[in-house]
LOTOR-677833 format. One record per residue: residue in one letter; y, z, x of N, C-alpha, C, CB in turn. Coordinates in steps of 0.05 Angstrom, whole numbers, plus 5000, padded with zeros to 4 digits. Atoms other than C-alpha are relative to their C-alpha. Glycine has a CB too. Example, Ala and Ser with C-alpha at 12.3 -4.5 7.8 and 13.67 -1.06 7.14 Angstrom:
% residues 2
A497650005018491051565246502450005018500150254980S497649994984497951435273502250144985500949715009
% end
This chain:
% residues 450
M497750115001532861447430500649914971500049795019R499350115028536861307367502349795008501350264977I498550234999540460667358501449924977498649815007S498249995025546560577313501649765005501850274997A498250214995549459947342499049734983500249955033S500650255020549459247306497449895012502549745001P502250144992543258867311500449785022498949894978V499050164982546158337347500650085030502149924989A499549884973548758767402497350085012501950254997L502149894991541959067408498349785010498850174979F501650214991538358427413500949945032500349744979A499350064978542858297473498950215022502849974998A500549774983540658957502497450075002501450234992T503050014995533158817503499250135028498949675000A500649944976532158907573500750325011501449805014L499649704999535459597577498650164985502550064994L501949825019531159847520497450005011499949894971S502850044990525159607554500050215023499349685010A499949834974527059987619499850274989502649965019C500149715010527660677572497449994991502250094978L502149895013520960617548497650095015499249834983S502549934983515160987580498050014977500350315019D501050045013493557996709501249704998499950204984Q499650294996494657196701503249934997498149844977A497150035002501756916705500349724996501750095023T499250285002505156246687500849905027502149954981A498850104979507055786744503050035003499349755001P497449964992513555876779501649744991500250055032D498650255004519255376759500349845023502550044989R500250184974518955136835498650165019502949925013L501549844975514955296896502150135015498449815021P497949874986518455826931499549955032500150314993A500950194976517955376996500350195026502149705002N499149884965521255657063498750294999504250035007A500749724994520556397050497750114981502550174996S501849955015515856426994500750294986497649985014R499749745008519457046967501050064967502050115022G499149915031521456966893503050155002497650244986V497649815002526957416868500550195021499850164979D499449804981530057756927501250304994501749865017K499049745010529958486907501250165023497850174987A499049834974531858696976502749905013497750015024A498250144988537758276985502850175011500549784982D498149844988542858826996499150225017501650114980L500849814982538459287040500449925031497350054995A499250064972540259387110499050245021503349975001V500849814981538059777172502550105009498349895022V497649904991543360237190499950135029501050194979S500649944976540160537250497050015007501450235006A502950054991533860567292499650195022499449695010E500749874974530461067341497049955006500550314999H502850014993524161107377499050225018499549745012F500549764987520061627407496849965013500450244977A503150024987513561657460498550184986499750065031M502649825007507161867437498550115027497949804983L501649894973503862297490497850204991502150175021P499950074973499962487528498849715006498550215016N501750214987498261867571498050045016501249855013D502349884979491962157599498449745006497850274984V502350194991487161697640497750064996499849955024L502649995007480761567611498249935026499549814976A501450104978478261177673501949815020497649854988T498850214984480760807734497849775011501650155026I502250184994477060167747501249795023498949844972N499250184978477459757810498049845012501150145020G502250204992473159127834500349754991497450084992A499650285004471858437820501049944974497849865005I499150065029473058547745502850054997498450174978T497249984997480258757761501449855018500750245005L499050174974481058247815501050215022502749774992N499649784980480858837865502850144999499549885028Q498249855005486459167836499950234979501849854996P500849775017486159877810501549994967501050285018V499350035031486859867730499550274987498149774986K500649765016488060497691499549934970502450195003V500750055030484960557622501250264993496549964990F498849745010489761077582498750074978502949994994G501149885021487461517533502150004973499050285010G498050065022492761217484498849854977502449835011G501650155023490760707430500650114973497050035003F499849885030493161117370502449874984500650355000G497650115024497960607338499149784986502849905012S501150205016493260187303500850094967496649985008A498849895027495760607239500750265005498150004976I498649665000499761237224500850034969503450045024D499349855027501061647162501450265006497350064983L498849795003504962227147497750224993502149954980A502649815004500462877153501350174975499050225031D498849835026505563257098502949904998499950375004G497350075004512763157076502450075019500650114977S498149884979516063467137501449805012498750155021G498950234986516862817174499950075033503149954989T500549904973514963157236496950035008501450265003E502850054994507463137231498549784990498850184993F500850275004503462487235496850005008501949795019W502550074991496662257236499749665011498050074974S500250244990494761647279497349935008501849965019L502850104996488661197290499949835021498949874978T500950144977485260897349498649744987497950185019D501850195011481660227338497250055021501549665000R502749984990474560117371499650125031498949724997G499649924974476960277442501049775014497850105012P499050204977479259937507497949765005500550165029N501850224997476359227508501449735002498050014977V498750224993477958547529497749744994501050045034A501250215012475357847509497849865024502449804988L502050124979469057507548499149794983497550195011G500950225019468956827510500250144974496949875006N500349905021466257007444498850304999498649824988N501249754997463657677468502050235007498049995019K498149794998466858347488499650155024500150174978L500349854980467658727551501250284994501149875022F499149725011468359497536500250115024498150164979A499349874976471959817593499150295002502849995004V501049764999469660517570498150014974502450215002P501650035025463760417522499250284989497449825007S500849745013462761187512501950054985499450225017F497549915019469461207473499150004974502649825001H500249985030469361457403502249924988499550264991P497450045016474461187352500750264989499749784977Q498949725010478861747333502750024982500550175026I497849965019484262017289502150215016498850134969G498349754985490062417327502250144981501849885027R498049935014494862887296502450105019498950194982F498149994985501662867327502350174985500749735008H497349845009507863337325502249905013500050305005L497550074989514863097334501950215002501149804985E498549804992519363537372501349915024498450245003N498550074973524963417424500049695004498650155027G500450284988524362687419497549875009501449985021V502550104989516962637433498050104981499450085028L502749955014510362597395498350105013498849794989T502449894987505363017422497250044987500850255008R502549995013498262957406498950325003497949775013E500749685003495963677380497149994995501650174974E502649995010488963477352498649765001499950104975V501350275001483662977356497650034980499149895030V502350015018478662797298498449795004500649994975I501950214993472462407320498749904976497950115019L501650065025469661947269497049965005501049764988K503049994998462562047255498249884977499350265003D501950095027456661847211499650184983497249925005Q500249785020454062197152498450215009499149924975F501149814984450262607201501750165018498049895013G498249834984455562857240500149905030499150314999N500250114968454062387302502549835001496949795008P497650214993460262037335499349734997501050035028K499850264999461361367323500749825023501449964983S498650124974462260877378501749724989497449915027G498350215008466860267376498249735006502850015016L502050254990460759777394499649824974496850115012P500750165020459259187353497350054982499849765014I502249915020454059277295497649835005501049964969G502550144993449258727314499949764978497250224998A500350205015447458117279498950014969498549855015S501249945023443758417222501950174983497550135005G498449825018449958817200501549834981502050195016C498650115018453558627138503049885011500350214978G497350104988459858177163500050045027502350134991A500449944971457358217232502149815017496649935009T498150184989462457917284498349795018502350175017G500950144983457557577325500450025032500649814990E499149954970460157897389497350175013503350195003T501849834981455458197444501650135021497749825014P498149824982458258817483498849995025500250314991F500949984971458058817560502050245009500549685018D498549774982460259377608501549845024497750265014I498350134976464859257669498249885021501950225015T502050114976458659097714498549764986497550265011N501350245012457058527662497550034997500249795013H503149975012450658857636500850014968498050325012Q500049985032449858797562499750274989497749834988I500249725011450359417522498750004975502550144997P501050055023446359557460501949994977498250174997F498950025029448859417390500450304992497949844978D500149705014450960057350500549954969502650225013P499850085027449159937275502250174986497450034987N498049845009454160497261502950015010499250225004G497350064984459760217304502349974983499849755016I497750045019466760197275502449905018500850284985D497650114991472759757291502350144983499949694998S498049925020477760197252502849905005500150285000E497350144997484359927239502150164980499849674992G497849915020487860187175499150294992500249794972L500049795006489060917154501750094982500050105018R498249875020490961327096499050264997500049854974V500549765005491162057089500350104971501550135017M500149915026488962347023501250274995497449994992G499049745009492062956986497950245006500649994967D502549804991485063356998499750025028497249914990G500949944970485763267070498349795012498450275002T502050184990480562717076501349695009497849984974F498750194991481862037106498249754989500550035031W501450225002480261337088501249825021500149894972V499750204979479560797140499149764994498950075024S500850205003479160097136498749885028502149874988D501850064977474259737191499749715000497250144998E500250304995473859027222497149935004501649915026Y502750084994466359057232498849924966498150295019G500950105026462859127161498250264994498349695001P499349935028462959707118502849864992500350334996F497150085008470559517120501550234989500049784978L498949765015472160147080498650235000500449944974I501749774996469960837097501650244995498750015027H499149735001471561537074499150195011500050074983F501249794982471262087121501550304990500849925035D498749755007472162837108502050125022497850214993R498049914983477363257145498850085031501350244985N501549964973472263357205499649735006497350174999G500850234987471362637214497249894990499950065030N502850125009464262567177500049834980498350194992T500050215020462662017133499250084975498549795007I500449935026463162127061498549804981502550074991E500550275011462461407033500649755013501249974980Q499550234988462160707062499649754980498449995024N500050165021463460097025500549705018502450114975S500150224990462159377046499749744980498050025018P500550255019461758647016497050024989500549705016C502750005011454458827012498950204985498549965018S501149795015453659516986502250184999497650135011G498049765005457260176968500450074973502749965011P499449905027459460556907502749854992500350344999N497750155004465960146914500049735016502350165006K500950264986463159456936502349825001497549854985L498150234988467858956969499449764985499549945033P500750275005468458246942498049865022502749854999A501750134984462657806973501349855020498449844986V498650214978467257327003501250145024502449824985W498949864979470357837047498550025024500750244993K502049964975463957787096501449735019495949974989L499450174988467457147115502550035014499849824985R497649954990473057467149499349935034501050334991V500150074977474457247221499550225019502149865004P499849794982472157687278502350095013498549955019N497749904988477558157300502349964979500449875028K498050065017481557937243499550054968500549735005G500849945027479158277183501850194983497350135001M498849855019481258837137501950195020497850164981E498349894982487359067184501650214989501649815011G498649835011491559457135499250144974502049884998L500849835023490759967082502050194991497750155006A497749825012495060337031498250134976503049804987A501149825026493460836971502250004982499150325007I498149935015496660886909498450124974502049774995E501249845025495361246834498850245015497549824981G501049754989494361886874497349935014499550214977G502150084981489561546921497449934990499650215018N502250115014484961316870499249735002500250044975V500150274996486560586884500849915029501649884979L499850124974485660306953500549765004498250035012V499250214999489259756975500149835028502050044990G500350134976487059287033501049775003497849995005I498850274993490058677066498449905023503250015007I501250174979486458187112502149915023498749744985Q498150084977489858027182500349694995498750075030N500050295000488257277178498749884976498849895023P501650115022485756757124496750025006500949704996L503049974995477856827115499149715008498350114971A501550214988473456297150498649894976498250105022N501750055024471756027080500949694991500750254974G500050265003471055267074500249825020501749954985N499950214975472854637112502450145019500849634988A498449834980475354897178502749875006498550045028T497250094996481154417187502150064978499949715003L498149895021484154627121500350325002498949924970V499649684997482955377134501950065024496950165005K498649944977486055317198503449994994499049795024K497650015010492555117163500650194978500449764993S499249795024491955647111502150235006497450154991Q498249794999497456137099499750194981502549924999L500849825024493756547045498650215009498349864979L501549764999491657247057499550124978501150185015R500449875024487957667009500450285002497449944991I498949685004490158346983497850074980503650064987V502149905019484258736953501050274988497150035016F499849785018485359306899497750105000500749954974V502349875008479859766897500050284987498550025022D500049755018479560266838497550155004500449934969T501849844994475260806861499250174971501050175024R500649885024474861056787498249864985502250054986S501550145024472160456751498149825018502249804977H501550164979468960156819500249694994496850095000T499350285001472659496806502149895023501149954972T498450034980476659066846501649754989498649985027K498350255009482658536838500649925025502750044980T499050114972485358066891502149834996498049865016F497850155003491857776899500549885029502450174987L500150134976494657316951502650035016499549724995Y497349964983500257397005500749735014499750265024P499550234983503456787034501650055027501549824984L498949984974504656807110502249815000498049955023D497850184993511356497134498849785014502250135015D501050184982507256097183496950055004501550035026A502749924995499856007191498850115024498749824996S500249874975500356237260500150305000502149925016Y499449694997502156967245498150104981503250104993G501749855012498557497216501250304984498150055022V498949735011499258187181498450225007500250004971S501449804992497458827207499850274986500850035023E500149735015499059377157501149954973501750245015I498750015027500759487084500250314992498249814976E499049715010504160137056500949994972502450115018A499249975026505160326986503150124994498150174990V496949915011512760376959499650134972502249724995S500949975030509960376885497349954991501549834986N502450065011504260226846499549685002500050114973T500050285000506059506849501449865024501449924975T498650114979510859446909498850125028503050064996F501049914973508859496983501749905022497149905005L499150064973511359447053497749865019501150275013V502050174983507658897096501249975025499249704989D499350044973507758807172499149725008498850215016E501250284988507758057189501249955025500549734982R499250024973507757887259498449775019499650295011D501650134977505857457322498750225017501849825020G501249814976502357787383501449945024496949955005K499150084972507357647433502650215003500949635001F497949894998513158007466502749905002499750125016L497750085000520258017458501549975029501150184983G499049984972521858167533499449795019499050235011D500550244984518957507557500949774982496949965011G499150185012522157127503498249844982501249875016S501950175019515756897465499450124973497349975014S500549905030515657337404502449894981500050354999K498350095016518557007345499850114972499849745002Q500849905026515757397286499450325002497449844990K500849784999516058137277501650094976500250135026K498649995023518058247204498750194978500349734991I501049855023517258767149500949914973500850285003Y499350115027517158507077499450214979498449744993L500249895030517958827008498449824987502950044982I501150135015512658546968499350094973498349935010D500149905027511458586894497949844988502749984984V502450115008504658436862499949954970498050195009S499649955022507458506792498949704981503050104998N500450265010507057736772498149845018502649874998A502450194979501557526821497550014984499350145035T502650015014495257266797498050065013499549794989D502749904989488357606805498349755003498550224979V501950214995484057076838497150155007501049805025S502549914998478157516834497749824989499950244988D502450195013471157146823498550174983497849875022P502249855019467657416760497149985009500149884969S502850014988460957186793499150115026499449765002D499949884971462957496860497849815019499050355000S501550174985459956876894500650025034500549714988P499749974973459356806969502749895013497749885012T497850124994465756366971502050084985499749755000G498049935017469756686917500949794982502150095014L498950155022473856376864500349685009502950134992I499850274993473455586868502549924983497349834995V498150115017479755236843499949715005502650125003G500050294996479554486833498049915019502549915007G501950104983473254416874500550135031500149684999H499649904974476254806933500350315003502349875010T499649755000476255516961503050105003498450095021I497149944998482555916962501049955025500650254994E499050014967483455867038500649745006497950095022E499550294995483255077029502149924983497649814995L497850115012489155066982502550045017500250124975S497749924992496154997001501750174981501349785008L498349865020502155316968500449874978502450075008A499350155026503654726926497549964981501149725007D502050015017496354706906499950224982497749975013L500049745017497155426882501949944975501150275019A497950065023503255246839498949844982502649875009N501450235018499554626811498150104984498649795015N502249895010494255086791500850234987498250045019H499249745010498255636759499850245010499150044980I500449804982497156126811502550095017498049925017N498049924987502456566835499450215025501650114980T500449824980502656926900501650254997500449895024V498249735004506257646909502649875009499150315021T497650064989513457556924501050155023501850014982K499349884973516757756989502950035002499049845023S496949934997523658057007500350115027501050224978L499649874975525458167079501450265003501349825016V498649734996527158917098501350025028498050244996V499249974974527158927170498649755017499150305010N500550214974527258417229499750195025502749765005L500549824976524358837284501149945027497250025004L499150094975526358377340503249985003498649755004D497449975003533458437318501250295010500549964971W499649744988533259157337498750065028499150194981G501449964972529859047407497350095000501550215017Y503149914996522759227390498649855016498350004976P501150154977519059047453497549974999500450105023H503050014995511859127435498849744989498450244986D501150285011507058547423498450074973497949835025K501849955022502858907370501050254985497250035011A499249805022506759277314498150014979502549934986E502249965023500959547272499950214983497650015011G499649805023502360217239502350004987499750255007L497449975016506860277183500050234976500749724987V500549815020508760827142503150064987498450285012L497549955016514660987092500350314992500049814973F499049695005518061707093500150044971503050075012K499849895027518362117030502649914992499550304997D497150055012525961967025500249684994502550095023G500050275009523961237015501949815016500850004970Q497750164986529761027067499350005027503050144996T500949994972525861127132497349885000500050315012I502750134997520060657157499650035031499949674988G501349944973515960857217498249775005498450305001V501450224990512560327258498550035030501949785001S501649884972507260497315498849695011496850284993N501150224985504459997367497450035008501549965022D502450054989497859817387499949995032499249754989D499650074975497859917463497849905017500950195011D502750084988490559717476499250165023500049705008F500849764978489560367518501149875029496050055000G498750104977494260017573498449805013500750215018V501150194988489659447586499649734987498150105008T500150285010488958687577498449845015502549894999D502050194979485458077604501749745008496849894982D498350224991487757457639498849724988500149995032G501050215015483457017592497849855015502249824992A502350054985478156937646498050255000500949915028G501549744998474657607634500550215021497549945002H499349814980478557987682501850224987501549865025L498449765014481458687661502349995018498350324998L497649954986488658767678501450214988501549785003Q498349835008493759287669501749824975501750115026K498950105017497559147605503150115004498450044976L497449954991504959107624502149904980500349885028L498250085021511359057581502249885014500750224983P497850114983516358547602502350084987499949695004P499650124974521258437630499550165023502549915002N499649844977521059037674496950115006502550254995N502949964990512959077677499250315004499649855028V501149715001512159817660497649984979502550244990V502150005017505959987627500550014969498450215009D499849995026505459877553498750284987498849754990H501349765017504760577515500849954970501350325011N499449975028504760807446502750114994498050164988E497149905008511360927410500050004971502549805010L499549985031513661097339502949915000499550314984W497450095007519860697318500650114969500249685003L499149965027523960937260502349824996500850294995F497750115006528560497222501150094972499649715002H498549845024533660797171501349844987502050215008L498850175019535760437113502350084984498349924982N497349895014541960467070499350034971502849775003R500449965028538460497005496650125000500749684982N502249895003532260826977497949754985500650264984L501750235001526260316978498750054967497550025029K501549945028522960696915502049954977498750334998S498350075027529360556869500449694998503250145001I499950315005528359796877497849934974499049825031H501950125019525159466815500049754995500150094980
% end
């Protein structure tokens, strides 16, 4: 479906759309308070049209019925491919898309895995006649070719989540030291894949067949990550991944602030870390991204140039029930941002005035001559009727004027907060939430903005 109407008119038509879905810098002169954007380089940018395509097939992995589903049949779909998306080539019709660890719901601090045998995977999709059809699946494997599971790695793993896995009969499942919670994807020119992960390695290189080439964590690896990244909040780790300089530099962004310091202060933190990993020099740099509000998070980052990126900042709510307030794509610039790397690579990272980064406010940063990245709004997805709760994948087309957004459909399942498995339905019409790719067409080439 292609949309060319005004954003205001489209917002009013949300229900109809839902029905159709099957180096160091000096301090700034003033704190960029409300929007934290600095110079608005995207002031004259506008979305001129939008369109969206179903991602198929929606095959059924399992149908579950019993006490765990409140005696209502719940279908677990073979979707889940919207956690990340990238172009397979320059055609704009071939895409690679990534699943996360598999269908799961919360059991307090633990996890219920609806299909524990699921293997995280990358799918190749072809766009034709308004539909993205899955044509190939690459299972993610260890260095010996054994398929990885999505199960937690256990307490002894670097950056372990502390989660214990259970199945639908409430029996504990063994941990998997090689488990992966895949979230970010970039396709390299040689056909290999880099994937960011929320367990711990956090950054893994796979060959074209899905076999592990290299893995990096805050504890080890040829491209070791900063030690402080071990403090990521479970399920809110390295969510987004970009690549620049011909794929030699990987850029990862954390979903939410690290659990680093005084819990009361950290809860109010608006500061996310962006890490640049140079795979040639095996060094890293870290910059800070300011959230609009501490309740939001970031799902993806995509390179526009070596210093500018698109970032997807969002809440986790639906437009159709009136609860979603934030689904925005920003253009960010790291050119004048301060590298807050810790030379000693300590477990808490750089300390500023006796405080961790996550304990600092935006005003504290300015007072200490620390600049965040700058932000300029490019797309407000809600203005265009974007109905999904989890806008997670982000890709910029070769023309620089088309932005693609994919959603995580959670394999069509959710929970009621009490450990029961439910069908994930898209309000207001209560159809099953499935994967889609939305395209937003701009009036300007983002790559021309300096």
